[in-house]
Each structure stands twice: as structure tokens, then as C-alpha cells.
C-alpha positions as CSV (number, residue, x, y, z in Angstrom):
1,M,30.6,134.1,77.8
2,P,33.1,132.6,75.3
3,Y,35.5,129.8,76.1
4,L,38.4,127.8,74.5
5,L,38.5,124.1,75.1
6,G,41.6,121.9,75.4
7,V,41.4,118.1,75.3
8,D,44.5,116.2,76.6
9,L,44.4,112.5,75.6
10,G,46.9,110.8,77.9
11,T,47.9,107.2,78.5
12,S,46.0,106.8,81.8
13,G,43.1,109.0,81.0
14,T,41.7,112.0,79.0
15,K,41.5,115.4,80.7
16,T,39.4,118.2,79.3
17,V,39.8,121.7,80.5
18,L,37.5,124.6,79.7
19,F,39.4,127.9,79.7
20,N,38.1,131.4,80.1
21,M,39.5,133.9,77.5
22,D,42.2,135.1,80.0
23,G,43.6,131.5,80.3
24,S,42.0,130.8,83.7
25,V,40.3,127.5,84.3
26,A,36.5,127.5,84.1
27,A,36.1,123.7,84.6
28,S,38.1,120.5,84.4
29,N,37.3,116.8,84.2
30,T,39.2,113.6,83.7
31,I,38.0,110.1,82.7
32,E,40.5,107.1,83.0
33,Y,40.6,104.0,80.9
34,P,42.6,100.7,80.9
35,L,45.9,99.7,79.4
36,Y,46.1,96.1,77.9
37,Q,49.3,94.1,78.0
38,P,48.6,90.8,76.3
39,Q,52.3,89.9,76.3
40,N,55.4,91.0,78.2
41,G,56.6,94.3,76.6
42,W,53.3,94.9,74.7
43,A,51.0,97.8,75.4
44,E,47.6,98.4,73.8
45,Q,44.5,100.5,74.3
46,D,41.0,100.6,72.8
47,P,40.5,103.7,70.7
48,L,36.8,103.8,71.5
49,D,37.8,104.3,75.2
50,W,39.5,107.5,74.2
51,Y,36.5,108.8,72.3
52,H,34.0,108.0,75.0
53,A,36.4,109.7,77.5
54,A,36.7,112.8,75.3
55,C,32.9,113.1,74.9
56,G,32.3,112.4,78.6
57,T,34.8,115.0,79.8
58,M,33.6,117.6,77.3
59,K,30.0,117.1,78.5
60,A,31.1,117.3,82.1
61,V,33.0,120.6,81.8
62,M,30.2,122.2,79.9
63,A,27.8,121.2,82.7
64,Q,30.2,122.3,85.5
65,A,30.6,125.8,84.0
66,G,27.0,126.1,82.9
67,A,28.3,127.0,79.4
68,K,26.0,127.4,76.5
69,P,26.7,125.0,73.6
70,S,27.5,127.9,71.3
71,A,30.0,129.5,73.8
72,I,33.0,127.4,72.7
73,K,35.0,129.3,70.2
74,G,37.2,126.4,69.3
75,I,38.5,123.0,70.3
76,G,42.1,121.8,70.4
77,I,43.3,118.2,71.1
78,S,46.6,117.1,72.6
79,G,47.5,113.4,72.5
80,Q,49.9,110.7,73.5
81,M,52.2,110.3,70.4
82,H,53.2,107.3,68.2
83,G,50.1,105.1,68.8
84,L,48.8,103.1,65.8
85,V,45.0,103.2,65.0
86,M,43.9,101.2,62.0
87,L,40.4,101.6,60.5
88,D,38.6,99.7,57.8
89,K,36.8,101.5,54.9
90,E,33.7,102.1,57.0
91,G,35.8,103.8,59.7
92,N,35.6,100.9,62.2
93,V,38.6,100.0,64.4
94,L,40.3,96.9,63.2
95,R,42.4,96.1,66.3
96,K,43.4,97.7,69.6
97,S,45.9,100.5,69.2
98,I,49.5,99.6,69.7
99,I,50.6,102.6,71.8
100,W,53.9,104.6,72.4
101,C,55.4,102.4,75.1
102,D,55.0,99.1,73.3
103,Q,58.3,97.3,72.7
104,R,57.5,94.5,70.3
105,T,59.0,96.0,67.1
106,A,62.8,95.6,67.4
107,K,62.9,93.3,64.4
108,E,60.9,95.9,62.3
109,C,63.2,98.7,63.3
110,G,66.1,96.7,61.9
111,E,64.0,96.1,58.7
112,I,63.3,99.9,58.4
113,T,66.9,100.8,58.9
114,E,68.0,98.2,56.3
115,K,65.4,99.3,53.7
116,I,66.1,103.1,54.0
117,G,69.6,103.3,55.4
118,A,70.4,104.6,58.8
119,K,71.9,107.9,57.6
120,R,69.1,108.6,55.0
121,L,66.4,107.7,57.6
122,I,67.7,110.4,60.0
123,E,68.0,112.9,57.1
124,I,64.4,112.5,56.2
125,T,62.6,111.7,59.5
126,A,65.2,113.4,61.8
127,N,65.3,110.3,64.0
128,P,66.7,106.7,63.9
129,A,64.3,103.8,63.8
130,L,62.8,103.4,67.3
131,T,60.4,100.8,68.7
132,G,58.2,103.5,70.1
133,F,57.5,105.2,66.7
134,T,54.5,104.4,64.5
135,A,56.2,103.1,61.3
136,S,57.7,100.0,63.1
137,K,54.2,99.3,64.5
138,I,52.7,99.4,61.0
139,M,55.4,97.1,59.7
140,W,54.7,94.7,62.7
141,V,51.0,94.4,61.8
142,K,52.0,94.0,58.1
143,N,54.4,91.1,59.0
144,N,52.3,89.4,61.8
145,E,48.7,90.2,61.1
146,P,48.4,90.3,57.3
147,A,44.6,89.8,57.3
148,V,44.2,92.9,59.5
149,Y,46.6,94.9,57.3
150,A,44.7,93.9,54.1
151,K,41.5,95.4,55.5
152,C,43.1,98.7,56.6
153,A,41.9,101.8,54.8
154,H,43.0,104.5,57.3
155,I,45.9,104.9,59.7
156,L,45.6,107.5,62.4
157,L,47.3,108.6,65.6
158,P,45.4,108.5,68.9
159,K,44.2,112.1,69.0
160,D,43.5,112.1,65.3
161,Y,41.1,109.1,65.8
162,V,39.2,111.2,68.3
163,R,39.2,114.1,65.8
164,Y,37.7,111.7,63.1
165,M,35.0,110.6,65.5
166,L,34.1,114.3,66.4
167,T,34.3,115.7,62.9
168,G,34.3,112.9,60.3
169,E,37.6,114.2,58.9
170,F,40.8,112.2,58.4
171,A,43.4,114.7,59.5
172,T,46.6,115.0,61.4
173,E,49.2,117.8,62.1
174,V,52.9,118.2,61.8
175,S,54.0,117.8,65.4
176,D,52.3,114.4,66.0
177,A,53.0,113.2,62.5
178,S,56.7,113.8,63.1
179,G,56.6,110.9,65.6
180,M,55.4,108.4,63.0
181,Q,58.7,108.2,61.2
182,L,56.9,108.6,57.9
183,L,57.0,112.4,57.7
184,D,59.7,114.4,55.8
185,V,60.4,116.6,58.9
186,P,62.4,119.3,57.1
187,N,59.6,119.7,54.5
188,R,56.6,119.1,56.8
189,C,54.9,116.5,54.5
190,W,54.7,112.8,54.1
191,S,57.9,111.2,52.7
192,D,57.2,109.4,49.4
193,E,60.7,107.9,49.6
194,V,60.1,106.3,53.0
195,L,56.6,105.1,52.2
196,D,57.7,103.6,48.9
197,R,60.6,101.7,50.5
198,L,58.5,100.4,53.3
199,G,55.6,99.5,50.9
200,I,53.0,101.6,52.8
201,D,50.3,103.1,50.6
202,K,50.2,106.9,51.1
203,S,46.4,106.9,50.7
204,L,46.2,105.2,54.1
205,L,47.5,108.4,55.8
206,A,45.5,111.5,56.8
207,K,46.0,115.0,55.4
208,V,48.7,116.9,57.2
209,Y,47.9,120.4,58.6
210,E,49.8,122.9,60.7
211,S,48.9,122.7,64.4
212,P,46.7,125.9,64.6
213,E,44.8,125.2,61.3
214,I,41.1,124.3,61.4
215,T,40.8,120.6,60.4
216,G,37.1,120.0,60.8
217,R,33.9,120.9,62.6
218,L,31.8,119.1,65.2
219,T,29.2,116.8,63.6
220,K,25.6,116.7,64.7
221,Q,26.1,113.4,66.5
222,A,29.3,114.6,68.3
223,A,27.4,117.8,69.3
224,E,24.7,115.7,71.0
225,L,27.3,113.6,72.9
226,T,29.4,116.6,74.0
227,G,26.9,119.3,74.7
228,I,28.9,121.6,72.3
229,A,27.3,123.3,69.2
230,E,27.4,121.5,65.9
231,G,29.9,123.2,63.6
232,T,32.3,124.2,66.4
233,P,35.8,124.3,64.8
234,V,38.5,121.7,65.8
235,V,42.1,122.7,65.1
236,G,45.1,120.5,64.4
237,G,46.2,120.4,68.0
238,A,49.6,118.8,68.9
239,G,51.4,115.8,70.2
240,D,51.7,116.0,74.0
241,N,55.2,117.5,74.3
242,A,54.5,120.1,71.5
243,A,51.3,121.0,73.2
244,A,53.1,121.4,76.6
245,A,55.6,123.7,74.8
246,V,52.8,126.0,73.8
247,G,51.3,125.7,77.2
248,T,54.5,126.9,78.8
249,G,55.3,129.6,76.2
250,T,58.3,127.7,74.7
251,V,57.6,129.1,71.3
252,I,60.5,131.5,70.7
253,N,64.2,130.9,70.1
254,G,66.3,130.7,73.3
255,R,63.5,129.3,75.4
256,A,63.4,125.6,76.6
257,F,61.7,123.6,79.2
258,T,62.8,120.7,81.4
259,T,60.2,118.2,82.5
260,I,61.1,115.9,85.4
261,G,58.3,113.3,85.4
262,T,58.9,109.5,85.3
263,S,61.3,110.2,82.4
264,G,63.0,113.5,81.9
265,V,62.7,115.8,78.9
266,V,64.7,118.8,77.7
267,F,62.7,120.5,75.0
268,A,64.0,123.5,73.0
269,H,62.3,125.6,70.4
270,T,64.2,126.5,67.2
271,S,63.1,128.4,64.1
272,K,66.1,126.9,62.3
273,L,66.0,123.2,61.4
274,S,68.6,121.3,63.3
275,I,69.0,117.5,63.1
276,D,71.6,115.4,65.2
277,P,73.2,113.0,62.7
278,K,74.0,110.7,65.6
279,G,70.3,110.4,66.5
280,R,70.8,111.2,70.1
281,V,67.8,113.6,70.3
282,H,64.5,113.9,68.5
283,T,63.9,116.7,66.1
284,F,60.1,117.2,65.3
285,C,58.1,119.9,63.7
286,C,56.6,122.0,66.5
287,A,53.2,123.5,66.9
288,V,54.4,126.9,65.7
289,P,54.1,126.9,61.9
290,G,57.5,126.9,60.1
291,A,59.4,126.0,63.3
292,W,60.8,122.9,65.0
293,H,61.7,121.5,68.4
294,V,64.5,119.4,69.6
295,M,64.1,117.1,72.5
296,G,66.4,115.0,74.6
297,V,65.1,112.2,76.9
298,T,66.4,110.8,80.2
299,Q,64.7,107.4,80.7
300,A,64.7,107.4,84.6
301,A,64.6,111.0,85.9
302,G,61.8,111.2,88.4
303,L,61.7,107.4,88.4
304,S,65.2,107.4,90.0
305,L,63.8,109.5,92.9
306,K,60.7,107.4,93.2
307,W,62.8,104.2,93.3
308,F,64.9,105.7,96.1
309,R,61.8,106.8,98.0
310,D,60.0,103.5,97.7
311,N,63.1,101.5,98.8
312,F,64.9,103.6,101.3
313,C,62.5,106.3,102.7
314,K,59.8,104.4,104.7
315,E,60.3,106.7,107.7
316,E,59.9,109.8,105.5
317,I,56.7,108.4,104.0
318,E,55.2,107.7,107.4
319,T,56.3,111.0,108.9
320,A,55.0,112.9,105.9
321,A,51.6,111.2,106.2
322,G,51.3,112.3,109.8
323,M,52.2,115.9,108.9
324,G,49.9,116.0,105.8
325,K,53.0,116.6,103.6
326,D,54.3,115.1,100.5
327,P,57.3,112.7,101.3
328,Y,59.3,114.4,98.5
329,Y,59.1,117.7,100.6
330,L,60.8,116.0,103.5
331,M,63.3,114.3,101.2
332,D,64.2,117.8,99.7
333,K,64.8,119.1,103.2
334,Q,67.2,116.3,104.0
335,A,69.1,116.7,100.7
336,E,69.5,120.4,101.3
337,R,71.7,119.6,104.3
338,I,74.3,117.9,102.1
339,P,76.9,119.9,100.2
340,I,77.2,120.1,96.4
341,G,78.8,117.0,95.1
342,S,77.4,114.9,98.0
343,D,80.9,114.7,99.5
344,R,82.4,113.1,96.4
345,L,79.4,110.8,95.6
346,L,78.0,110.6,92.0
347,Y,74.9,108.8,90.7
348,L,74.3,107.6,87.1
349,P,70.5,107.5,86.6
350,Y,70.5,104.6,84.1
351,L,67.9,102.4,85.8
352,M,66.0,101.8,82.5
353,G,69.0,102.1,80.1
354,E,69.4,105.5,78.5
355,R,68.1,107.4,75.4
356,T,70.0,110.8,75.4
357,P,72.9,111.0,74.8
358,H,74.0,107.3,74.9
359,L,71.3,105.3,73.1
360,D,72.2,102.3,75.2
361,P,69.5,99.9,76.5
362,D,72.1,97.9,78.5
363,C,73.5,100.7,80.7
364,R,72.4,100.6,84.4
365,G,72.4,102.8,87.5
366,V,75.6,103.4,89.5
367,F,76.6,105.1,92.7
368,F,80.3,106.1,92.2
369,G,82.5,107.1,95.1
370,L,80.5,105.4,97.9
371,S,82.4,105.4,101.2
372,A,81.7,104.6,104.8
373,M,81.1,108.3,105.6
374,H,78.1,108.5,103.3
375,T,74.6,108.5,104.7
376,K,71.2,107.9,103.2
377,Q,70.9,111.7,102.8
378,H,74.2,111.7,100.7
379,L,72.7,109.1,98.4
380,L,69.5,111.1,98.1
381,R,71.3,114.3,97.1
382,A,73.5,112.3,94.7
383,V,70.3,111.0,93.0
384,L,69.0,114.6,92.5
385,E,72.3,115.8,91.2
386,G,72.7,112.8,88.9
387,V,69.4,113.3,87.2
388,T,70.2,117.0,86.9
389,F,73.5,116.1,85.2
390,S,71.7,113.7,82.8
391,Q,69.4,116.7,81.8
392,R,72.6,118.8,81.3
393,D,73.7,116.0,78.9
394,S,70.7,116.8,76.7
395,V,71.4,120.5,76.9
396,E,75.0,119.9,75.8
397,V,73.8,118.0,72.7
398,L,71.4,120.8,71.8
399,R,74.1,123.4,72.2
400,E,76.4,121.3,70.0
401,M,73.6,121.4,67.4
402,G,73.5,125.2,67.5
403,V,70.2,125.4,69.5
404,S,70.6,128.2,72.0
405,I,69.1,128.1,75.5
406,S,69.0,131.4,77.5
407,E,65.9,130.7,79.6
408,M,64.6,127.4,81.0
409,L,61.1,126.5,82.3
410,A,60.7,123.7,84.8
411,C,57.7,121.4,84.6
412,G,56.5,118.1,86.0
413,G,56.8,116.8,89.5
414,G,60.5,117.6,89.8
415,G,59.8,121.2,88.7
416,S,57.8,121.8,91.9
417,S,60.9,121.3,94.0
418,P,62.8,124.5,94.7
419,L,66.0,122.6,95.5
420,W,65.8,120.7,92.1
421,R,65.1,123.9,90.2
422,Q,68.1,125.6,91.8
423,M,70.3,122.6,90.8
424,L,69.0,123.0,87.3
425,A,69.7,126.8,87.3
426,D,73.2,126.3,88.7
427,T,74.1,123.3,86.4
428,F,72.7,124.8,83.2
429,N,73.9,128.3,84.3
430,C,70.7,130.0,83.2
431,P,67.5,131.2,84.9
432,V,64.8,128.6,85.6
433,K,61.1,129.6,85.9
434,T,57.8,127.9,86.4
435,V,54.5,128.7,84.7
436,V,51.6,129.8,86.9
437,S,49.1,127.5,85.1
438,K,49.5,123.7,85.7
439,E,47.4,122.8,82.6
440,G,50.4,122.6,80.1
441,P,49.1,120.5,77.2
442,A,45.4,121.4,77.6
443,L,46.2,125.1,77.7
444,G,48.6,124.7,74.8
445,V,46.0,123.3,72.4
446,A,43.4,125.7,73.7
447,I,45.8,128.5,72.6
448,L,46.1,126.8,69.2
449,A,42.3,126.7,69.0
450,G,42.3,130.5,69.7
451,V,44.8,131.0,66.9
452,G,42.9,128.9,64.4
453,T,39.6,130.8,65.1
454,G,41.1,134.3,65.0
455,V,41.1,135.1,68.7
456,F,44.9,135.5,68.5
457,G,47.0,136.5,65.5
458,S,49.7,133.9,66.1
459,V,50.8,131.2,68.5
460,E,53.4,133.6,70.0
461,E,50.6,136.2,70.5
462,G,48.4,133.7,72.2
463,C,51.1,132.6,74.6
464,S,52.0,136.2,75.4
465,A,48.4,136.9,76.3
466,L,47.6,133.8,78.4
467,I,50.8,132.5,79.9
468,K,52.2,133.9,83.1
469,T,55.4,132.8,84.8
470,N,56.5,132.9,88.4
471,P,59.8,134.8,89.4
472,A,62.9,133.1,88.1
473,Q,65.4,131.2,90.2
474,D,68.8,132.6,88.9
475,P,72.0,130.6,89.1
476,V,74.0,131.1,92.3
477,K,77.3,132.4,91.0
478,E,79.6,130.5,93.4
479,N,77.6,127.2,92.8
480,V,78.1,127.1,89.1
481,P,81.9,126.2,89.1
482,Q,81.3,123.6,91.8
483,Y,78.6,121.7,89.8
484,E,80.8,122.1,86.6
485,K,83.6,120.2,88.3
486,Y,81.4,117.3,89.3
487,Y,79.6,117.3,85.9
488,G,83.0,117.0,84.2
489,L,83.7,113.8,86.2
490,Y,80.1,112.5,85.6
491,R,80.6,112.7,81.8
492,K,83.7,110.5,82.1
493,L,81.9,107.6,83.8
494,Y,79.7,106.2,81.0
495,P,82.5,105.9,78.5
496,A,84.6,104.1,81.2
497,L,81.8,101.6,81.9
498,K,80.3,101.1,78.4
499,D,82.0,97.8,77.7
500,S,81.3,96.5,81.2
501,Y,77.6,97.3,80.8
502,K,77.6,95.0,77.7
503,E,79.4,92.3,79.6
504,L,76.9,92.6,82.4
505,A,74.0,92.3,80.0
506,N,75.4,89.1,78.6
507,L,76.1,87.3,81.9
């Protein structure tokens, strides 16, 4: 029986899923690993932990399914983006990987902007210099650990290090490489101009492939460790969000997905390159060859609701435990009793500063319009609506850029809430669906493996064959103008508070 394999290398652990050829799950396994924080604001991981987790989970799913080593048609890898892996000329890791959430590189971001120019940097890499991206991490090592940098012979992203260990090949692909800030995103290749101005030798970087292309094959040693046949093809794969896009079928124009996890993402597919000159959203190459995706980020989406739950919902947590329910289920039921607009109460979800559309690390959360009539349930509903409005902000930037959205998929923890999905449908004024499979990124890269090995003729064909959606929640006609009225006021609040946020930060 043939299978496709998807490996999803996350921050807390690596999950490997073995898929039957109809997209159903044959077996799944996860191995966790530590995060190291040697200083405040730093975040590192050991690349060997990722490789051992990848091999361990692959071996486990093969055993669970009783699959023959030769049964795997192809392997795809999804990964946390932006992490820096540095190897010496023998392929040994030189230092722990500085990962996506590390914040040590503010000085280097200034250096990059100065050397390339803010406008030119966005024209080439489609994004402003950000602490999370890989280029600033490379510059930090160059500036602060020159002895390590001098020994560096190869620079890889997290999933591409695992690929190297499995296949012996130094390779990456366009979606993950887009988050390094070294790729010419419009032309899908390394930027000689950026590399020259930053003094980074191009020979350090891996060969760039499109996501479904075969990049290497399992070595004999990797075959022994994974229980999968030597020579099994490994395709380019994708960065985590690009993989999730394929895993939800967001691979055609007009389709987008909203993820409400700790942060919130609005992610839209576009076959026409579109870059925001203000740098409010990310434009990356996507996993569909010749196409891109545009992504807006809310820093504290699900985090806002978790903050409210942890601080104000002790009774709901205790009651839910007694009922065998999720506390969020009870919180939803309470919020449903409050009318749209929470009786004139608005919430700004800026607990962690904001990314889209304000690019402001100093802004903070606000309840606006609080009165003596408001209850805990009003505040709860206002939090849900405020996060929805922040997601709408991302949608508005995308629309301004000419990226059309006619259908939205909801993912992440927030996507499992019928109330929140209805808010999204009413606020975006478009249908909102969920995908039957919960395996997003792993399914996405398994589909890419199917494309690369000829199971499917294209990414779109693979998605059409394997991805099934639940019935849509359509906008409620009479709700749309009510949300529009409150969203209009919501949009006025940040500009009114912008200077006060700066003043607060400096107190």
C-alpha cells in the first residue's frame, strides 16, 4: 500500500504524519524538544534535536502503520521559518540555531536598512528589515561571534538542515527562503545586490528549488534510522504558513485563510506579485510554482482570549473541568448572549505591540467605552470582536494591494469556535469554511511530495483530490452593517492613541 509522508518541524516539537493516498491519516507521531533562552529576548534550539525528532517520528509512524520501507512514494518537510543554522565545511553544527522568535538583532536590522535602503530592501525582499528574519541573525553572528562566522561554510534554515541530514544535499525552496531577507522575491532567486551590500558570500547559501521539486533522496544511513527505503525522494517542502496554505487548499486566487492561534494570520494566495511599499504585510513566494502569498499578522489574537481566560474566568475553567468541556466552549456560550458591539464596548488587541497594519512595538491593549453597565461577558465579547477587527485590518491592506478575497478558511484554535467563525464571516462579508483534515502543514507538504513524484499533475490538482471542506458559514445579512459601524470606530482609535502610546513607553 503506497503512502505520502509529511514532516512538520515546529518550535515545540516535530510531528510526522503518514497519509494514505486519499489524504486520510494512517499514523501520526510527535517528539518534543527544548527551547534555550540564554538571555532575555534570546531563543535558540539544537539542530540535532530536530533531526533526531524527525528520524524518531518517521520510524514510529512506519511501525504504527506496519508500512513497508518501499511504500513511501515521497517525503515533504514543513518547518518553522527564519531560523539560522550554521555548519562548518564538514557539515557539523557550529552553534545552536537562533530561531524565529529571537529578538536580539534590532541593531543589525538598522545596519541592514542603512546598507540597502528601506525602499530598496522592500523592492527586493518584499519586507522591511525585521528581527525575526534570518539576515539580521547572520549579521549578528558576524558582528558578535566572528570566530564562528569565519568557520561557517553553509547556512541553512531549520527544515533544510533536516533535509541535509536525510539526503546529504544542501537545498532550500522559495517559500522558506523568502523569510531569510536574502531572496529576490519577485524573481525567486538569491539577491546578489543584498548579499554584496551585506558582505555575505553567496556560496554559503543552498540551492533554491520550487516547493514541489525533488531536492534529494534518502541516504543509506537515514534509511536505517527512519525505516524508509534508501533513495526515497524528498521534495522542497515549504515554510510552515506556506505548507498550511497547501494543506487547506489556499492555492488559487480569491482564496485565503485566517489562523487564530497565539498570534493571528490572514494569508491570501495571489498569482500576481503584490508588495506593500509600507511593509505592513509580508509578501513571500508560495509553494505553488510561479505564485506568491501575502500575509498580515496580529501579534495577540488567541493570546488576547487566553489572557482573558487566565485572569478573569476561573469559574468557567472549574465548571468546564467538571463537565469535561473546554473552558473556551463555555466562554463562547456566554459571549453569544451579548449583542454585536458589546453595548458600545471596543477592545484593541495590542497586548504585544502590533505588526499589521501598524508596525508599532509600543502600542498596548485598550478597552474603549467601558461603563458601569458592562459585565465580564461584555468584556469577553469585546475581546472576540476586537481580534476579529484586527484580522479585518489585514484583509483591508490586502484589498488595498489588489489581492481579492472571496472565500475564507478558518484554522487554528479560534477557527474551531462557531461564534468566532460567524464574526469573521460577518466582518469580512464573505463565507468562512473549515477544512475536514486538521493536519494542515503536514498534509500540505505530503501533497507537495505527491506532486514532485508524479502522483498529482500540479499542486492545485493535489489539493482538489485530497482536501475536503465542511459547509460554509455565510455572512448574516443584517449583521454585516452592524459590524461595519463598530469597525469604522475601531479604525479611528489607534491613530488617536499613537502619540500617547509613545509617551507611555517612555514613562
